[in-house]
C-alpha positions as CSV (number, residue, x, y, z in Angstrom):
1,M,-7.6,13.7,-12.4
2,S,-10.1,10.9,-12.4
3,T,-13.7,11.6,-11.5
4,H,-14.6,7.9,-10.7
5,K,-14.9,6.4,-7.2
6,K,-11.6,6.0,-5.5
7,P,-10.6,2.3,-5.0
8,R,-10.1,1.6,-1.3
9,G,-7.6,-1.1,-2.0
10,A,-5.3,1.3,-3.7
11,M,-5.3,3.6,-0.7
12,I,-4.6,0.7,1.6
13,D,-1.7,-0.4,-0.8
14,A,-0.3,3.1,-0.6
15,R,-0.3,3.0,3.2
16,Q,1.5,-0.3,3.0
17,V,4.0,1.2,0.6
18,A,4.7,4.1,3.0
19,S,5.0,1.7,6.0
20,F,7.4,-0.6,4.1
21,A,9.6,2.3,3.0
22,E,9.6,3.8,6.5
23,L,10.4,0.5,8.3
24,A,13.2,-0.2,5.8
25,R,14.6,3.3,6.2
26,R,14.8,2.8,10.0
27,R,17.0,-0.2,9.4
28,V,19.6,2.0,7.7
29,V,22.0,3.7,10.0
30,A,23.7,5.8,7.3
31,G,20.9,8.2,6.5
32,P,17.2,8.8,5.9
33,S,16.9,7.6,2.3
34,L,17.9,4.1,1.2
35,V,18.2,5.1,-2.4
36,N,20.1,8.4,-2.1
37,E,22.3,8.0,1.0
38,S,23.3,4.4,1.2
39,T,25.3,2.0,-1.0
40,V,23.5,-0.5,-3.2
41,A,24.9,-3.3,-1.1
42,T,23.5,-1.8,2.1
43,R,20.1,-1.3,0.4
44,E,20.0,-4.9,-0.7
45,R,21.0,-6.1,2.7
46,V,18.3,-4.0,4.4
47,V,15.6,-5.2,1.9
48,K,16.5,-8.8,2.7
49,W,16.3,-8.2,6.4
50,C,13.0,-6.4,6.1
51,A,11.6,-9.0,3.7
52,A,12.5,-11.7,6.2
53,D,10.6,-9.7,8.9
54,F,7.6,-8.9,6.7
55,A,7.0,-12.2,5.0
56,P,5.6,-14.2,7.9
57,A,3.4,-11.3,9.0
58,L,2.0,-10.9,5.4
59,R,1.8,-14.7,4.9
60,V,3.8,-14.5,1.7
61,A,7.1,-15.9,0.5
62,Q,10.2,-13.9,1.4
63,V,10.9,-13.2,-2.3
64,T,7.3,-11.8,-2.7
65,A,7.9,-9.5,0.4
66,Q,11.3,-8.5,-1.0
67,H,9.6,-7.5,-4.3
68,R,6.9,-5.5,-2.5
69,L,9.6,-3.8,-0.5
70,D,11.6,-2.9,-3.5
71,T,8.5,-1.5,-5.1
72,A,7.7,0.5,-2.0
73,I,11.1,2.1,-1.7
74,Q,11.3,3.0,-5.4
75,L,7.8,4.5,-5.3
76,F,8.3,6.4,-2.1
77,D,11.8,7.7,-2.8
78,D,12.0,8.0,-6.6
79,F,8.5,8.6,-7.8
80,P,6.6,10.6,-5.0
81,A,4.0,11.9,-7.3
82,V,3.0,8.4,-8.4
83,W,2.9,7.4,-4.7
84,K,0.7,10.4,-3.9
85,A,-1.7,9.4,-6.7
86,L,-1.8,5.9,-5.3
87,A,-2.4,7.2,-1.8
88,A,-5.3,9.4,-3.0
89,G,-6.8,6.4,-4.8
90,V,-6.4,8.1,-8.2
91,I,-4.5,5.1,-9.5
92,T,-4.2,1.4,-8.6
93,T,-1.1,-0.6,-7.6
94,P,-0.8,-2.3,-11.0
95,K,-0.8,1.2,-12.6
96,A,1.9,2.5,-10.2
97,R,4.0,-0.6,-11.1
98,I,3.6,0.4,-14.8
99,F,5.1,3.8,-14.1
100,L,7.9,2.1,-12.2
101,E,8.7,-0.4,-15.0
102,M,8.6,2.1,-17.7
103,L,10.4,5.0,-16.0
104,E,13.1,3.4,-13.7
105,K,15.9,3.4,-16.3
106,L,15.2,7.0,-17.5
107,P,17.0,10.0,-16.2
108,A,15.1,11.7,-13.3
109,D,14.2,14.9,-15.2
110,L,12.8,12.9,-18.2
111,A,10.8,10.6,-15.8
112,A,9.4,13.6,-14.0
113,E,8.2,15.2,-17.3
114,V,6.6,11.9,-18.4
115,I,4.8,11.7,-15.0
116,D,3.6,15.2,-15.3
117,A,2.2,14.5,-18.8
118,T,0.6,11.1,-18.1
119,L,-0.4,11.0,-14.4
120,P,-3.4,13.4,-14.6
121,D,-5.3,10.9,-16.9
122,A,-3.8,7.7,-15.5
123,G,-6.9,6.9,-13.4
124,D,-9.2,7.0,-16.4
125,R,-7.0,4.7,-18.5
126,T,-6.8,0.9,-18.6
127,P,-3.3,-0.5,-17.8
128,G,-2.7,-1.1,-21.5
129,Q,-3.7,2.4,-22.4
130,L,-1.5,3.8,-19.7
131,R,1.5,1.9,-20.9
132,K,1.0,3.2,-24.5
133,A,0.5,6.8,-23.2
134,I,3.7,6.6,-21.2
135,Q,5.6,5.2,-24.2
136,R,4.2,8.0,-26.4
137,A,5.2,10.6,-23.9
138,I,8.7,9.3,-23.6
139,I,9.1,9.5,-27.3
140,A,7.5,13.0,-27.6
141,I,9.6,14.5,-24.7
142,D,12.9,13.2,-25.9
143,P,12.8,11.7,-29.5
144,Q,16.6,11.5,-29.8
145,A,17.0,9.4,-26.7
146,A,14.1,7.1,-27.9
147,Q,15.9,6.7,-31.3
148,D,19.2,5.9,-29.4
149,R,17.4,3.2,-27.3
150,H,15.9,1.8,-30.4
151,E,19.3,1.6,-32.1
152,E,20.8,0.0,-29.0
153,A,18.0,-2.6,-28.9
154,K,18.6,-3.4,-32.6
155,R,22.3,-4.0,-31.9
156,Q,21.4,-6.4,-29.0
157,R,18.9,-8.5,-30.9
158,R,19.8,-12.0,-32.0
159,V,18.4,-15.3,-33.0
160,Q,19.2,-18.2,-30.7
161,S,18.9,-21.9,-31.2
162,S,19.0,-24.5,-28.5
163,P,18.8,-28.3,-28.5
164,R,15.8,-29.9,-26.9
165,M,15.3,-33.3,-25.4
166,T,12.7,-34.1,-28.0
167,R,13.2,-34.3,-31.7
168,W,12.1,-30.6,-32.1
169,R,14.7,-27.9,-32.0
170,G,13.9,-24.6,-30.3
171,C,14.6,-21.3,-32.0
172,G,13.7,-17.9,-30.8
173,L,14.2,-14.3,-31.6
174,I,15.6,-12.3,-28.7
């Protein structure tokens, strides 16, 4: 793990993440975990309720509170090792979000392997280096799945043209 000074802000963010997840969990009657034991609709409703409660206290827009709450629940329930590193001050909140963004669509076992491979050095890497390390780990751990995702992305790409109000025409590769 990282040997540099632990950022106090990351530890405070981790406590806020844990608090958000716990408060949201208390709003769910069905069970202790929003992700594992409730329906998606129930989770969305609870996140909206809690965001409405948190936003004024945090002095942020409701959609910002909702995004923070989604991140908190996902970190706390789906990626506990990443949350623990955040709580210990080993990684910062932006680095925790990189893990979420890159691993949320992967199967849980593959995500766990990637975390095990990349988390120990995450504190010493810049966000860009961390993103590349995670991508390399994903490919190294399951090259066939990486190839399948690449082929699917190739099938989905397209060129799109749209009229503009000016004389120029917009064209983009998607």
